[in-house]
N, C-alpha and C positions, 0 to 999 in steps of 0.2 A: 598381366596379359595372359589370355587363355592359350593353352597348347593347341596348335593347329591340328585338325583332324586329318585322316588319311585322304579325304577328298580335296584338301587344300593344296597338297603338293605330292610329287612322286615319291614312292617308298624309298627308304634308304637301306643300304646294305648293313648287315649285322655288325661287321667290323667298325664301320663308321659310326653306327649308333652307340656301340659299347664305348668307343673312344670319346665320343661326344658326351655320354653320360658320366664317364670318369672325369672328364675335364670339367663338367658343370657341377657335379656333386662331390668331387674329391679335391681336385686341384684348385678350382676357383674358391671354394670355402676355405681351404687351407691358406690360400693367398690372402683372402679377406681377413682370416684370423691373424695372420702375421702382421698385416697392415694395421689391424685393430690394436694389436699389442704395441706396435711402434707408435701408433697414435696415442695409446694410453700413456706410453712413456713421455711423449711430447706434451700431452695435456698435463700429466703429473708435473713435468718440468715447469710448464707454464703456471700451474697452480702454486707450486712451491716458490717459484720466482715472484709470483704475485703476492703470496703471503709474506715473503721476505721484504718485498717492496713496501707492502702495507705496514709491516712492523717497523721498518726503517722510517717511513714517512710519519708514523704515529710517534716514534721516538723524537724525530726532528721537530714535529709540531709541538710536542710536550716541552722540549727544550726551548723552542722559540717562545711559547707561552710563558714559561718561567722567566726567560730573559726579559721580555718586554714588560712582564708584571713587576719584575725587580726594578727595572729602570723607571717604570711609572710610579712605583712606590717611592723611589728616590726623588723624582720630580715632586711628588706629593709632599715629601718631607720639606723640600725647599719652599713650596707654597705654604705649608703649615708654619714654617719659620716666619714667612711674611705676615701670616695671620697673627702669630704671637707678637711680632713687632708692632703691628697695627693695634692690637689689644693693649699693649703696654703704652703706646703713644696716646690712645684714647683715655686711659686711666690718668696718665700724666697731664693731659690737657685739662681734664676735669679738676685735677688737683691744683694746677696753676691758675685756673679760672677762679678758684676759691681762695687763692693766696693774697697776701697784702704786700704793697710796694710803698717805698718811701717817696718823698717828693723829688729827690734827685733822680731816681729811676724814671719817674713820670716825666720830668722835664727833659731828660736825655732822650727818651724814646719818642716823645711827641715832637721834639726838635728835628728828628729824622724825616718827619712827614711834611707833606705839602698839600694844600687844598686847591683844586682846580676851580675854574669859573663855574663849572656845572655842579660843584658841591662834592666832588670825589676827593677822598682823603687817601694819599698813597705815599710810599717811600720812593723818591725819585732817583736816589743814588745808591750804588753798590758800595756801602761803607763797611762791609763785613757782617752786617746784620741780615735778617731775612727779608724777603719781599713782602710788602704789606699793601692791602687795597681794601678801602671801605666804599662800597657802591653808593653813588649819588641817589640811588633809588630810596635810600633812607635819608631824610633831611639832616642837615648838620647838627641841629639842636637835639636830634634824637639819637645821634651816633654815640655809642658807648666807648669813650676814650679809655676808661679804666680797663676794658677788655683788651684793648690794643696794648696797653702797658703791661698787664699781667701775662699775656701770651708771649711778650718779648722775652720773659725769663725762661721760656722753654726752648730758646734757640740753641742753647748748648746741647740739649737732649737730641734735637734733630741733627745737629752736626755730628754728634757721637754715632748715631745710627748710620749716617752717610759714610763715615769712615770705616765702621766695622762691616758694612754691607756694600761692597763695591758695585753690586749689580743694581743698587737703588739709584735712580736718576734724580728724584726730588721727593720731598716730604712736605705735606701741606695740611692746613686746617681751613674748612669753609664753615662759617657760622650761619645760623638760621636768619640773621638780620642783615646779611649782605657783606660781612667782613671776611676777608681771605688772607691767609698768611702762608708763605711758601719758602722753603729752604732747599737749595741756595737761592739767592736773590735773583729776580728777573723783573723786567720792566713791565709791571702789571698795568700801569696806566696806558701803555701802548697796546698791550695784548688784549685788554678787556674794553669793550665799547662802553661809553658812558651810560649810566643808569641800568647796567645789566643785573638781572636777577640770578645770582650765582647758585641758588638752590635748584635752578632748572638745568644746570649744565654740569660737566665733569662727573657724570654718573652719580650725582648727589642723590637722585631719587632711588637708586638701588639700595640705599642704606636706611630708608625710612621704614616705618612699621608696616606699611602695606606690602612692600616688596621684601622686607627682611623682618618678619614677625619675631624671629628668635633673637634678633639684635646681635648677631655674630658678624665675623669678618666676611666680606664679600670680595671675590676676585672678578674683575670686569673682563669683558672681551677686549681684544687688542684694538687700539685706535691710534690715529695720527695726532701727535702733540701739536696743538695750534701755534706753539711758539717755536717750532722747528727743531725740537729735540729728537725727532724720529718716531718710531713705532713703539708704543708703550702698552703695558698692562698695569692696572692699578689694583691695590688691595685696600678696600674701604672698610671703615669701622665707625659706627654711629657713637656719638657722645651724648648720653642721656643723663639728665638730672631728674631722677625719679622716672615719670612717664613723659617728660618733656625732652624733645630732641634739641639739644643745644647746637649741634653741628655735626660735621663729618670730618674725620682725619683720613688721609690717603698716603700710600707709598707707591710711587711710580717706578716701574722696572722697565728697562729697554729690552727689546727683543734680541738685540745683539748679545746681551748677557746670556740669554737662553741658548743662542746658537753656539756660543763658546762652550757652554756646559755639554751640549750634544756632541760637538766635535772632540771634546776631551774624553768621551766615554771609550773604554777599552772593551770591544765586543768581539766574539769569536766569528769565524768564517768571513771576516772582512765586512761585517754588517755595519750599518750606520742608522741613526735615529732621526725621525722627523716628528715635530710637534704640530698638530693641527687643532683647529677649533671650528666646529660646525662644518662648513664647506670652504674654509680658508686655511692657509698655511701660516702658522705662527713662527716656526723656526725650522730651518733645514740646512744642513752643512753643505759645503761645496761638492762633496762626493755624490750628493743626490742629483746634481744637474745632469749627469750622464743618463739617468733613468727618467727624469721628469722634465728635462730641459732647463735652460738657464732662467732663473727668476730675476728680472731686472731690478736693480736697487730702486726702492720707491722714491719718488720725487718729493722731497720735503720742502715745503715753503712755509715760512712764518705767516700765520693768518691771524688777523684780529678776530676775537670771538664774536661772531655775529649773533644777533638776537633771534630766538626761536629756531635754532639749528643745532642739532646734536653733532658730536664729533664723528668724523669718518672712522670706519673700522678697517681692519686688515682684510676684510672680505673683498675690498675693492682691488686687491692685487690681481694682476693677470696670472693665470695658471695654465698648465698644459692639459690637453684632453686626458692624458693618462692619469694625472692627479685627480681630475674631476671624476673620472670613472671609478678610481679607487675610493674616493670619499663617498660617492653615492652607494657603493657596494657595502661599506662598513657603517653607514649612517645609523642603522637600526640595530647594531650589534655592539654591546659594550666591550667585547673582547673576541679574539679569534685569530686563525691563521689560514691563509690561502695563497695559492700560486696565481701569478698574474703576469701577462706579457707587458713589458715596458719598453722604452726606447732602445736600451742596450741588451735586451734579451729577457728570458723568463726569470722572474724574481719571486722569492718566497717572502711574503709580507705578513708580519704579526702585529697586532695592535691591542692596546689595553687603555681603558678610560682612566683618567686621573681624577681621583675622588675629590668631590667638592667643587669641581669646575666642569665646564663643557669641553675640556680638552681631551684629546686622544693622542697617545704616544705610539708612533709606528717604528718598527724595526724592519729594515729591508736588507736581504742577503741574496747573493747570486746563487740560484738553484743549481747551476751547472757545477759549481765547486762541490756541492753536497752530493750530487749524483755521480761524480767521478769515482771510478773503482768498482762500481756494481756491475758494469757491463762485461767484465772479464769472465765471470762465471757463466753468463749466458752464452758467450762464444764457445766455451769449452763444452757445455751441454749440447750445443748444436753440432759440434764436431763428432761427439759420441753418437748422436742420432744418424749422421751420415754413414759412419762405420757400420752401424746396425743395418741400415738399408742396403748397403752393398752386400753384406753377408746373407741377407734374406734373398736377394736376387740370385746369388750363386746356388744357395740351397734349393731354390725353386726350380732352376734349370736342371739340376741333377735329378730331382724327383720327377720332372717331366719326361726325361729319357726313360727312366725305369718304368713309369706307368704306361708309356707307349708300348713297350715290349710285353707287358702283362696284358694289355688290352687285346693284342693280336691273338694270344693264346686263348683267352676267354671267348673271343668272337668265333674262333673255329669250333669250339665245343658247342656253343649255342646254335650256330648255323646248322650243324648236323642234326641236333635234336629237334629244332624247329621244323626242318624239312620232313622228318618222320611224323611229327604232329600234324603237319599240313596234309600229309597223305591220309591220315586217319580221318581228318575232318572232311576231305573230299569223298571218302567212302560213305561217311554218314549222309552227306548231301545226296549221293546217288542211290541211297537205299541199300547199299551193299553191306554185308556183315563186316564187323571190325574185329581184328585179332589183337589181343593184349600184347603190348611191347614194353620193354624195360629201358630206363634212361639212367644216366649217371647222376644227374641232379635230382634231388628229392622233389622239388616243386614241379619240374617237368614230368617226373614219373607220376605225380598226383594228377597233372593235367591229362596224361595219357589214360589214367584210370577214369577220369571224369568224362573223357570223350567216349570211352567204351560204355559207361553208364548212360550217357546221353543217347547213344544208339539204341540201348534197351528201352529208355524212356520214350524215344521216338516211336517205336513200335507200339508201346502201350497207349500213347496219345492218339495214334491213328485209330486204334480200336475204340477208345472213348469218344472220339469225334464222331465216328459212324453211329455209335449208340446214342449220342446227344442229338444228332440230326433226326434219328427216328423218334426220340422223345418229343422234340419240338413239333414234329409233324403230328403226333398224337394229340398234343395240347391244342394245336390250332384246329384240328378236326373236332375236338370235343367242345371248345369254346365258341366256335363260329367266327372268331376274329381272324385277321389275316396279316401277314407280314408283307413288306414291299422292299424293293431295292431299285435304285435308279442310277444309271450310267449317264453322267452329264455330257461326256464327249460324244457318245453315239445317240443320245436322246432315247434310250431304251428304258422302259419302266416295267419291272417284273413284279407281279402280284401273286400271292398264294391263291389257290383255287377258291377259298372261302369268300374272297372279295367278289368274285363273279357270281357266287351263290347269293350274296347279299343283294346284288342288283339284278338278279335274274338274267345274267348275260351268259352267252356261250363261252366256254373255256378258250383261252388263247395264250400263247407263250409270252408275249410282251406287247406293249402298246406305247404310243407316244404321248407326251404331255398334252399336246393339242387335243387328242381324242378325249383325254380325261377332263380337260377344261370345258369341252363341249357338253359334258354330262353334269357339270357343276352348276348349282343355283347361281343366278346372276348376283344376288346380294352377298354371297360368300366368295365369289370369284375375285372381287377386288382385294379382299384381305389376303387370299392365297397369293395373288400376284405381288402384293407388297412384301409378304414374308419371303417369297422367292427372290425378290430383288435384294433384300437384306442378306440372304444367304450368299448371293453372288458377290456381295461386297464385304464379307468377313464374318457374318453371324453364323452360329452353329446350327440354327433352325431346330432348337430342341423343344420349343413350346408346343403345347397341344392346341389344336383348333377344331371346333365343331363345324362340319361342312355337310351340306345337303347335296346328294347325288340323285339323278333321275333314275327310277327303277324302269326295268323293261316294260312294265305295265303302265307307266306314265306317272305314278305318284313319286313323292320325294322321300328319300331314306336318309336319316341322320347317321353320319359316320364321324367318329373322332379320329383325326389324323395327327400322329406325332412321330418325330424322328430327328435325326441329326446327321451332319456330314461326317463321314468316317475317313475320308482321304482328300488331301489337297495337294496341288503341285507346289513348286518352289516359289511361285509368285502369289500363292494364297488362293488360287482359283479352285473351286470344288471339283473333284473327280468322281467320288462315289458318295452315295447317301443311302441310309436304310432306316426303317421304322416300322410302326404298327398302324393298322386300320381297324378300329374297334366299332362294333355295332352298338350304338346308343339309342336306337329307335324307341325301345321301351322306356328308357330313362327319360327321354324328352317327353314322352306321353305322360309319365308320372309327374314331371314338373308342371306340365300344363294343367293337370288336375289340381295340384297344390296351389298354383297361382289363382285358379278359379275359386278355390276354397278360401284363399286369403282375401281376395276381393270381396267375397260374400261376407266374411267376418268383418272386414273393414266397413262395409256398408251397414252391417247390423250395429257395429259400435257407433257409427255416426248417427244412425236412426235412434239409438238409445240416448245419445247425447242430446239430440234434438228433442226427444220426448221429455228428458229430465228438465231441459231448459224451459220448454213450453209448460210442463207440469208445474215447475216452481213458480212460473209467472202467473199461471191461471189459479193456483191454489193460494198463493200469497195475497192476492187481491182481496178475496173474501175473508181470508184469515186476518189480514190487517184490520179490516172492518170489524170483525168479531172482537179482536183485542182492543180496538179503540172504543167500541161501544161498551165493552165490559169495564174498561177503565172509567168511562163516564158514569156507568151505573154504580160502580163502587164508591163514587164520590157523593151519591145521593144520600141524604140523611134520613129520608122518609122510608127507607127499606126496612123490612122486618128482619129479624135475625135469620130466619129460614131463607128469605129472599137473598140476603147478603151472602149466605153460605152457597146458594146456587150460583150467584155471580162469581164468587171466588173459585168454585169448582170449574166454571166455564173458562175463566181467565187462566187457571192453572193448566187445563187441557189444551188451550190454545198455545200456551208457552211450550208445552211438551211437543205439540205438533210442529211448531216452528223450529225447535231444536232438532227434531227428526228430519225435517226437510233440509236443514243446514248440513247435517251429517251425511245424508244421502247425496246431496250435491257435491260435497267434498270428496266422497268416495268415487263419485262419477268423474270428477276432475282428475283425481289421482290415477284412475284407470285409463283415462284418455291422455295422460301426460300433460295436462293443462294447468296444473297447480304449481306456480313458480316458487322456487326456494332460493333464499339468499343466505348461504352458509358462510359464517364469519367466525374467527376465533373469539371465544368468550370464556371468562373466568366463572365456572359453574359455582364455585364456593361463594363468590360475591353476588351471583344472580339469584340463587335459590331462595335466600331469606326474603327478598322482596316479593317473589312469586308466592311463597308459602304464606306470607302475611295476609294475603287476600282471603284465606280460609279460616282465619281465627274465629270469626263469628260462628261459622258452621261447626267448628270443633267444639266451641263452648256449648252450643245448643245440643250437640250430640253427647256431651260429657266425655270427650276423648282427650287423651294425653298425647301430645306430639313431641317426639324426641329427634334432635338433629345431631348427626354424627358427621361433622364437616371437618375432620382433622386434615384431610387432604385438600385444604382450601386453595392450594396452588395449582389444582388440576385445571387445565385449559382444554376445552373441547371445540371442535369445528362444527358448528350447528347453526340452524336458523332459529333466532331467539323466539320469534312468534310461534313457530311450530313446536319448539321445545316447551314453551309455556302451555300450548294446547295439549301436548302429551302429558305433562305434569298435571294439568287440570283434570284430564280423564282418569289418570291413576289415583289422584287424591280424591276425586269424586267417588270412585269405586271403593277406596279404602274407608271412606266415611259411611257410604250407604251399606256396605256389606260387613259392618263391624258390630260389636256388642256395645251395649251401654256401659260406660266406664272403661272401655277398651283403650288400646294404644295404637299409635302409628309411629313408625321410625323411618327417617329419611337419611340416607348416607351416600357419600360419593367416594370414588377411588379409581384405580386403574389397574389393568392386568391383562393377561391373554384371554381372548374369547374362545369359542369352541373351535375356530379355525387356527388357533395359535397366534393370532394377530394381536399386538399390543394396542389396547383401546382404553378409553375412559368409560366410566359407568355411573349412573344415578339410580339408586335403589329405593323403592317404596315398599315397605313391609308393614303388615298389620296383624293384629291378633283376632281377626274376625272369623267368619264361617269357613273360609277357604273353599277349595274345590277338589273334586276327585281327580288325582293325577291321570286316571285312565281316560278322562275327558279333556286332556290338555290339547289334543288335536282339534277339538271343536271350539277352544277358548277364543281364538283369534278369527273365527269365521263370522262374517256379517250376520247380524240379527240373531246370533246365538247367545242365549243367556243361561245355558246349562241347566234348564228345567226350572228356572226361577221366574218365568214369565207371569205366573199367577201368585207370586209371593207378596205382592203389594209394594215392592220396592220399585221405584221409578227407573226407567231405562229403556233404551231402544236396541241394545246389543251391537251398536256400531262403534262405540268408543274405542275398544281395544283393537278392533280390526283397522280402524282409521289410524290409531297411534302406531301400530306396527308398520303400516304402509308408509307413514311419514318418516319413521326412524330408518327404514330401509332406503327411502329416497335420499336421506342424508348420509348414506353409506354406513348405516348402523343396523341395529336390530333390537328386539325386545324379547327377553326370555322370562319364564314364569316358573315358580316352584311353589308347591303347597301340600299340606296334609289336611284332608277333609276334617273340618271342625277345629282346626288348630292354626288358622291364619294363612295368608298368602304372601309371596314375595315376588315383586316384579322388578326387573333390572333392565334399564335402558342403556344399550351400548352405542357409543358414538366415537368417531375418530378423534385422536388427540391432536391438538394444535401446537405447533412449535413457536414458542415465544422466548426462546433462550437468549436471543440477541438483545431484546428489550430488558429481560430480567438481569442480564449481565450489566447493562448500563445502570440500572437502579441499584443493584447490590454493590457495584463499585463506588457509588456516590453515598449511599446510606447504609450504615452498619445495622440500624434498627428501624422499625416502622415508625412513621410520623403519626401524630394525633391532632385532629382539629378540635377546638373547644366545643363546638356545637355540630350536630349533623348537617351535612350540606350535600346537595346534588349538583354535579356539573353536567351540562348538556353540550356534547361536541357534535357540531353539524359539519360534515365533510364527506366527500366521496373518496378521499384518499384513505385507504385502509390502514396505512402506517400511522396516520394521526389518531384514528380511533383505537388501534391496538396499543400504541405507546401509552396513551392516557389510561386505558383500562388496566394495563400492567402497573402503572404508577399508582392508580387508585387502589389496587389490591394491597399496597404497602402503606396506605394512609387510613387510619381508623376514622370513622364518622364521615368518610367521603365515599360517595357513590357516583360512578361514571356511567352516563347513559348516552348512547350514540344514535345519531340519525343520519341517513344518507341522502335525504332530500328535504326541501323546504316544507312540503306537505306533511311528511312524517314528523318533522321537528315541531310544527304547529300542533299536531295531535298530542305529542309527548308533553309539551309545555302545559297543556290544560291539566294533565294528570300528575306531573311530578313537581311543578313549581320550583325550577332550578334557581340557585343563587348566582351561578356563573354560567355564561354561554360562550363557548369557544367556536368562532366561525373559521372554518377552513375553506375548502373549495366547494362552493355552492353554485352549480351551473344553472339551476332552474329558476333562480330568483336572486336579485341583487342583495348584498348584505344590508344596505341601508333600509330597503323596503321590508326585508324579512325581520330585521330588528324592530322596526316600527310596529309591525303586526304583533310581535311578541310583547312589546311594551303595552299595547292596548288591552292585553288579557289581564284579568284580575290576578293578584298575587298577594302573598302574606308577608313578604320580605323584599328588601331592595334587590335590584337586578343589576349585575355588572357584566361586562363583555370583554373579550380578548380576540384579537385578530391573529390568525396563524398564517404564516407564509407571506409572500409579497402582496401588497395591496393592488387592486385593479386601478387603472388610470383614472377612470371616472370617479371612483370612491376617493382617490387622493385629491382630486380637484374639488369635490364637494365637501370633503372632510368627514370624519366620523364623530358621532356624539361623544359627550364627555364620559358616558358610561363605559366607553372603550378605554380603559385606564392603561392598557399595555398591549404590546404585540409580541409574538414569539415565532420561533423557527418552526418549520414543518419537516418532520415531526417534532414536538416540543422537547427541549432539553431539560435536564435536571435543574440548572440555574433558573430557567423560565418558571418551572413549577414552584421552586422555593420562593421566587419573587412574588408569584400570585398567592401562595399560601400566606406569606407575610402580609400582603395587602388585605386579604380576607380577615386574618386574625386582628389586624388593627381596626378594621371597620366593625367587626363583631364586638370588640371591646368598646369602641366609641358608642355603639348603639345601647350598650348596657348603662 
């Protein structure tokens, strides 16, 4: 908040101010510092407590993880024992299946069995042997009785396992052909429905090769025993004879045995264990009911095994919301520790997965027992903080009394000194002399000296102000301009006497705005009133305005009025304004003369344009007739040699006259600004060889050697292709005409700073011809100037260089020339560089080296989207034997197709003609090779409905991507190879 100024409240006594400043800048900061120190202590206590708490929690979590991991490994050992027993049982079963039995054993075992009416073979009585069941699904004549007898010999092995493993409920074997044997005996005929397929039940399928490709022991989920034995888990082991599955052996364990193991575990902190599987509880001791609620004992009812129904699992047990929440939170984590609120309070829960099963073992401990004892230190630290706070308050009160006494003494000293300084300031304001006084405090003594110096400076300023007023008066008198001052409250306008001399008015002291408005031209008054309204509503009115005032003799005088508001009241209303009134009558007259001259020049330029237009039309008509008739005469075979020479001379003269007319018209269009330019980025290294190829015949006729220095082939210029070709044509034509027989021409490209220091690209044409005198370089680019070679016999009009330089300058470039007379000339075309770094980066990131086409090929891209053309030209610069030619309209494309014969046409955005119609026109033109096409960007709705021809073999993005280009290159290479 800003400190209130003296105008916001009444002044305060020095004593009160000193006491307030001491309180604010000494006592309050000290209190803040002490409180901050106390706060630092409390924060440090909190941080240390937090670190201790974190370390303790980390230690407890580590111990919990180790505890639950140890118990889980113990459970895993038990499960591994079951797997070992199942593996031994499977090996024994296979061994007994291959053993031989005598007739007595066969008779005794089969005598135990009985066959039901439906064909089921079973053991009806518990005579000390195992339960046996042969499903009627297998006809009696196909049932293997030898298997029944052989497996009876393994009953003693199953009995031995049941005695050594008290947690085992039963042991059984299920054969692939419907035979089932179980120990101890149970009424299998009652438990199994007639004709049951035993390979579809009892989790038999978990041991086959599809679900158990490793053929190891498998632990099943918990399920309800259909014969009423309770909730079980089974360990299954397949019995294979080679790759054939003979059957499955199983060991059934009751969940009560697991609960007994969990309850017998001796754990620290009074923890207990819970065994879960998926989202169901397998085993939980009684101590867990206080946290998760009582789990009702499952209702076990003997059920006959129904057909097409799997056994129910322990997931059907009801469970508490706490257990459900806990199981959801740990479902995706194989191990961990976390705190969780349960029914009897907050508990620390650790869990770990049991290897080889879908079980998780939980360890639950009361968190309050662990946290007890840590709160004692927090209480002691808090008591120490209270003692420090009381001591701080006592110290601060004592300091407050002492500072109050010192403030009174300081205030008395300051009051006396300030009173003397006030007296000195009053004397300065009254213009009275000031006497030097001494003060006890150094700063106040310096203030007294400053006041005395201010009095001396006041006298000096008064003298300078009077001198400045006289100087301003002299300047106004010499310049004829006037100053003005306006009082908004009294509506008084004060002008310098020069203002009245401008208007031929008699002198007067002041005038009102209404009188001045009456002298203002009506066309200028509206603007003045609008500016005055803006000033009244907040503007400073600092702009200059040209206004006409009526002279005393009746004519109008131009005056430029400028000024600004120098004072406003508290509400923002203007009170004072000042400014200048400048006599601009002569300036306005000069402007009128310049405008008249400009209009005359414009009319002359328009007349010249009309003349050239009419001239070209009138002269071209007979010239076309001359050229036409000379062409007809040249085809006559009856002409003599001399007559044919006359005709050729006339035809050559007509061609020269036509070229002269074309150059004159182009110069006229350039001067009138009517020659349109389409500057686009272009690779000059790729473009020049095609242009220079047009001059090979002339170079051979003249016996000249052409050298290309295109090392900077990656140079990109921003230019109009057609106009650059025209410039290169003029420069190449001059290099050929003004050269020696057997001479040389060199063309190079590069980039660097021009004469203005601007980084630009350049194209250079140098020759070893006659050259020119450097003293005549100013005349070199003048129209119709040939530097004295008008009668040399060399054809030319003298317009080529002038036209070329003007075209280069219109493309934001220039042409420079250097020469030594008799030793050749060098012309350099400077053009702006184009930025194609983004497209170059895309190509270089995809291709480490340039690509090569097997045969030369030209691609024509037709699109108004500059990104399409530029992307393809950059890509074309990295592919040998590929030339990219761009067209921005259908008409331009049709002209180019006649000249270049492309092998691929890429259609982008073509607004002036449909793609189908344009492609049909291109196909009607004669060509030397097959023509293919590609569509860039989204297709138009009409074209999608009509469909594109088969020549459109692909589509691509706009602008095309590197994968698009590679796909098209592969297509072309395959078709080139197919044509061979």
